[in-house]
Residue, then its C-alpha position, 0 to 999 in steps of 0.5 A: m488667702i485671698s478675698f474679693t467682691v464681685y458686684g452684680k446680681p449673682q447668677q445660677m447655673g441654668s438647666k441644660t437643654a439638649f436638642v439635635r440640629g443636623g445630626k448632631a447633639i447640642l447642649t445648651d444652658t438656659n441662662r447662658e448669657r447672664i452666666q457669661t457676664w457673671h463669669s466675666s465679672i468673677a474673673a476680673a475681680a478674682a484676677a485683680a485679687m490674685d495680683g500676679q500670684p500663680i494659680m493655686h494648686g492643691p485643695v482649696r476651701v471657698a466661703v462665699e456670701f451672695w447678697f441680693s437686693r431687696p425688692s420694693s415689695h419688702f419696703r413700706t410705702g409713703k413716708n415710711a418707704n425706706l423702712l422694711s415691712k413687717s412681712s419681709p423676710e429675714y432670710h433669703a430662702q427662695t430662688p436662685d438656689v444656693d447650690k446652683l449659685l455656688r456651682c456658677l462661681l466655682d466655675g467662674m474662678s477656674g483658670v483664674v484662682y485654681s486649675d479646676d473646680r474639683q480642687v475645692f474640698e470645702t465650701f460655705a455658702s449663704r444667701k443674704w438680703t441687702i438694701s444696697q447692691s447685689k454682690a458676692d463676697v468670696i474668700i479662698d483659702s488653702p490649708r496648711h501643707k502637711r497635716e498629721r494623718r489619722 
């Protein structure tokens, strides 16, 4: 099992846009620049956590908590500016989509933690609010080698 934290605002996989240039079809991601920076952060944090261990082969499970800094609109004003307003949401139930966040994270760990993200057989992902820095807390585990077949 390995665990690590990726600091920075978690990014989602963007939508794909296709167009033709010079007779060739070109596919681009609408969030490409932010994704590249986020992937670099993921790879660096994962590599440090791997600490020279070989890449995992076989099935893996991934659990991640995506933490997002609360916007200023969630807080009161004046002398109570450090307190949450009554109308601030308890749960992070808005964009970015948790599935797109997870897809981006799994792609960012490919080639660092495991060979390919298709090895991931089980996931748990949540989005939460924080009053500190945005980040992603990640735990990756591999099941016991041999289990009884049913």
